[in-house]
C-alpha positions in Angstrom: 97.9 47.0 80.4 100.8 49.4 80.8 100.2 50.7 77.3 96.6 51.3 78.0 97.5 53.3 81.1 99.8 55.5 79.2 97.1 56.2 76.6 94.7 57.1 79.4 97.2 59.5 81.0 97.8 61.2 77.7 94.1 61.5 77.0 93.6 62.9 80.5 96.3 65.5 80.0 94.9 66.5 76.7 91.5 67.0 78.2 92.9 69.1 81.0 94.9 71.2 78.5 91.8 71.8 76.3 89.8 72.8 79.4 92.3 75.5 80.3 92.9 76.6 76.7 96.4 75.3 76.8 98.0 73.4 73.9 99.2 69.9 74.7 102.8 70.7 73.8 102.8 73.7 76.2 101.3 71.5 78.9 104.1 69.0 78.7 106.7 71.8 78.6 105.1 73.3 81.7 105.1 70.1 83.7 108.6 69.1 82.7 110.0 72.5 83.7 108.4 72.4 87.2 111.1 73.2 89.8 111.9 70.2 92.0 111.2 72.4 95.1 107.6 73.1 93.9 104.4 71.4 93.1 102.8 71.7 89.6 99.4 69.9 89.6 98.4 68.3 86.4 94.8 69.4 86.8 95.8 73.0 87.3 98.9 73.3 85.1 99.1 77.1 85.1 99.6 77.2 88.8 103.0 76.6 90.5 103.0 76.1 94.3 106.4 76.8 96.0 105.0 78.0 99.3 106.2 76.7 102.7 109.3 75.2 101.3 112.0 77.1 103.2 113.3 78.7 99.9 115.9 81.4 100.1 115.7 82.3 96.4 113.1 82.2 93.6 113.5 79.0 91.5 113.3 79.0 87.7 109.6 79.3 87.0 108.0 77.4 84.0 107.1 79.6 81.1 103.3 79.1 81.0 102.7 79.9 84.7 99.8 82.2 85.5 99.6 81.7 89.3 102.7 81.6 91.4 102.7 80.9 95.1 105.9 81.7 97.0 104.5 82.7 100.4 105.9 81.6 103.7 109.5 81.2 102.6 112.9 82.8 103.4 113.3 84.7 100.1 115.5 87.8 100.5 116.0 88.9 96.9 114.2 89.4 93.6 117.0 89.8 91.0 116.3 91.0 87.5 116.4 87.6 86.0 114.3 85.9 88.8 111.1 85.7 86.7 112.4 86.3 83.2 110.9 83.0 81.9 107.5 83.5 83.4 106.3 86.3 81.1 102.6 85.2 81.4 102.2 85.7 85.2 98.9 87.0 86.3 99.2 86.4 90.1 102.2 86.4 92.4 102.0 85.7 96.2 105.2 86.6 98.0 103.7 87.1 101.4 105.7 86.4 104.5 109.3 86.4 103.1 112.3 88.6 103.9 112.5 90.7 100.8 114.1 94.2 101.2 113.7 97.1 98.8 117.3 97.2 97.9 117.2 93.6 96.8 114.3 94.1 94.3 115.9 94.4 90.9 114.8 97.5 89.0 112.5 96.3 86.2 111.8 92.8 87.6 108.1 93.6 88.1 107.6 96.4 85.6 108.2 94.0 82.6 105.3 91.7 83.5 102.7 92.8 81.0 99.9 90.5 82.3 100.4 90.7 86.1 97.1 91.7 87.8 97.7 90.7 91.5 100.9 91.3 93.4 101.0 90.3 97.1 104.1 91.2 99.2 102.6 91.5 102.7 104.9 90.8 105.7 108.2 91.5 104.1 110.9 94.0 104.9 110.2 96.6 102.2 111.0 100.2 103.0 109.5 101.7 99.8 106.8 100.9 97.3 108.5 98.8 94.5 109.1 100.6 91.2 108.4 100.4 88.4 105.2 98.4 88.6 103.4 96.7 85.8 100.6 98.8 84.2 98.3 95.7 84.2 98.2 95.6 88.0 94.7 95.5 89.6 95.5 94.6 93.2 98.7 95.6 95.1 99.1 94.4 98.7 102.1 95.6 100.7 100.8 95.5 104.3 103.0 95.0 107.3 106.3 96.0 105.8 108.5 99.0 106.8 107.4 101.3 104.0 108.0 105.0 104.8 108.2 106.3 101.2 106.0 106.2 98.1 108.2 107.3 95.2 106.7 110.2 93.1 105.0 108.8 90.0 105.2 105.2 91.0 101.5 104.8 90.2 101.4 106.8 87.0 100.0 104.7 84.2 98.4 102.2 86.6 94.9 102.8 85.2 93.7 99.4 86.2 94.7 99.4 89.9 91.6 99.1 92.0 93.0 98.0 95.4 96.0 99.4 97.3 96.8 97.9 100.7 99.5 99.7 102.7 98.3 99.1 106.2 100.8 98.4 109.0 103.7 100.4 107.6 105.5 103.6 108.6 103.9 106.2 106.4 103.7 109.7 107.6 101.8 112.7 106.2 104.6 113.8 103.9 104.7 110.4 102.2 101.0 110.3 101.3 100.4 113.3 99.0 98.9 114.3 95.7 102.3 113.7 94.1 102.9 110.3 95.5 99.3 109.1 94.7 99.1 110.5 91.2 98.0 108.1 88.6 95.4 106.1 90.7 92.6 107.0 88.4 90.6 103.8 89.0 91.2 103.2 92.7 88.3 101.8 94.6 89.8 100.7 98.0 92.9 102.1 99.8 94.0 100.8 103.2 96.3 103.1 105.2 95.4 101.8 108.6 98.1 101.4 111.3 100.6 103.9 109.9 101.8 107.2 111.4 99.4 109.7 109.8 98.4 112.7 111.9 96.0 114.2 109.3 93.7 113.0 106.6 95.6 111.8 103.5 95.7 114.1 100.5 95.5 113.3 96.8 93.0 110.4 97.0 91.3 109.9 93.7 87.5 110.7 93.3 86.9 107.1 92.5 87.6 106.0 96.1 84.8 104.0 97.6 86.5 102.4 100.6 89.0 104.3 102.8 90.5 102.6 105.9 92.5 104.8 108.3 92.2 102.9 111.6 95.0 103.1 114.1 96.7 106.4 113.1 97.0 109.7 115.0 94.4 111.7 113.2 93.0 114.6 115.2 90.7 116.5 112.8 89.0 116.3 109.5 89.0 119.5 107.2 85.5 120.8 106.6 85.7 120.4 102.8 87.7 117.1 102.8 85.0 114.8 101.3 84.1 117.2 98.4 86.8 115.5 96.3 85.5 112.0 97.3 81.9 111.9 96.0 81.7 108.1 95.9 83.0 107.4 99.5 80.8 104.6 100.9 82.9 102.9 103.6 85.0 104.9 106.0 86.9 103.6 108.9 88.6 105.9 111.4 88.7 103.7 114.5 91.5 104.1 117.0 92.5 107.7 116.2 92.5 110.9 118.2 89.4 112.5 116.8 87.6 114.9 119.2 84.3 116.6 118.4 86.2 120.0 118.0 88.1 118.5 115.1 85.0 116.9 113.4 82.6 119.4 111.7 79.1 118.4 112.7 77.8 117.7 109.2 81.1 116.5 107.8 79.7 113.0 107.1 76.5 114.2 105.6 77.4 112.5 102.3 74.7 110.8 100.1 77.0 107.9 99.2 78.0 106.9 102.8 76.7 103.5 104.0 79.2 102.4 106.7 80.9 104.8 109.1 83.3 103.6 111.9 84.5 106.1 114.5 85.1 103.7 117.4 87.9 104.3 120.0 88.3 108.1 119.5 87.6 111.1 121.8 84.3 112.3 120.5 81.9 114.0 122.9 79.0 114.5 120.5 77.3 112.5 117.8 77.9 114.0 114.4 75.0 114.5 112.0 74.1 111.1 110.6 73.6 110.9 106.8 70.2 109.9 105.6 71.5 106.9 103.6 73.9 105.7 106.3 73.2 102.1 107.4 75.9 101.2 109.9 77.4 103.6 112.5 80.1 102.7 115.1 80.6 105.3 117.8 81.6 103.0 120.7 84.3 103.8 123.1 84.3 107.5 122.8 83.3 110.2 125.4 79.7 110.8 124.4 77.4 111.6 127.3 74.1 112.0 125.5 72.3 111.7 122.1 69.9 114.4 121.0 67.7 113.2 118.2 66.8 116.6 116.9 70.5 117.5 116.4 71.7 114.3 114.8 68.7 113.5 112.7 69.4 114.4 109.0 65.7 115.4 108.6 63.1 117.1 110.8 61.6 114.5 113.1 58.3 116.4 112.9 58.2 115.9 109.1 58.3 112.1 109.3 55.1 110.2 109.2 54.4 106.5 110.1 55.5 105.3 106.6 58.9 104.0 105.7 59.3 106.0 102.5 62.5 107.2 100.9 62.7 110.2 103.2 63.2 108.0 106.3 66.8 107.7 107.4 68.2 104.3 106.5 70.3 103.6 109.7 69.9 100.0 110.8 72.8 99.4 113.2 74.1 101.8 115.9 76.8 101.1 118.4 77.2 103.4 121.3 78.7 101.2 124.1 81.8 102.3 125.9 80.6 105.9 126.2 79.0 107.8 129.1 75.4 107.3 127.9 72.8 106.0 130.2 69.9 104.1 128.7 67.2 104.3 127.5 67.8 105.8 124.0 65.8 109.1 123.7 62.4 108.8 122.0 63.3 111.3 119.3 66.3 109.2 118.2 64.0 106.2 117.8 61.4 108.3 116.0 64.1 109.5 113.5 65.9 106.2 112.9 62.8 104.0 112.7 64.6 101.4 110.6 67.0 100.6 113.4 67.2 96.9 114.0 70.1 96.9 116.5 71.3 99.4 119.1 74.3 98.6 121.3 74.6 100.8 124.4 
């Protein structure tokens, strides 16, 4: 009976190894090298779970690991040899540790030729780690103490799509064309809850989602979005934007779908793009809405149909302003696809 059980275990392991394209010998080596502080599930052998273990250092990681979970520990350092055996890593989660920039060994990350996802949220970093692996696709560094982005740190990172730097200490002089150079494929950048007083410079034309909530931005240059032809989602909630600092047609961009300007100091509604679907203007100082001035097309030119010329706005939030209902008729006539208006 015992012999039969051993055979069944071996068959099970072989089946799992084949299903993950992992040779049986590698599977055994992987499981045998599992750190005693961690969990290496047999049905997911390329993953190593070392989270929530009270670790103060990174244990020796098995050589065939793709996914490494080290979040919620007390890790302070990443020495050069910390991950030297784990050359196949695709994903590292180091969120909520105590890692400082001076304790990240130079080259410990750059040598990982397969790493696509690096998560280091909620640590004690003061600068973006360098060098970074050129294979990186997602980089999350939110809620650290980052005040500096080294020049050229992103050069060569042609696969990086997402960069999250929210909740740091970045000022205008840290976010420049020089510091962001190399982000040729960036789709989403999150710079919310920093210390920016102006719109960031140097964003690549591939940018689709830009999050700038919770800064101190007072104005937007008239030609700012000419270099961002694909911008689709823009969040500027909780800034210091007044209507004098927002050119009236600044958001009249064909690609824009979602625009959030809540909790600012606007006194007027900017011109609303024809393709915009969601607009958040709550908690500003707007006293009235004039349909003829905010409608992207002439109200008189609209017929009763819902053809392509009809503005696409579906959700409009205006509560927390100085507006008294009802909404003017010309606003409703312009944005006839509206399904929800909060006032």
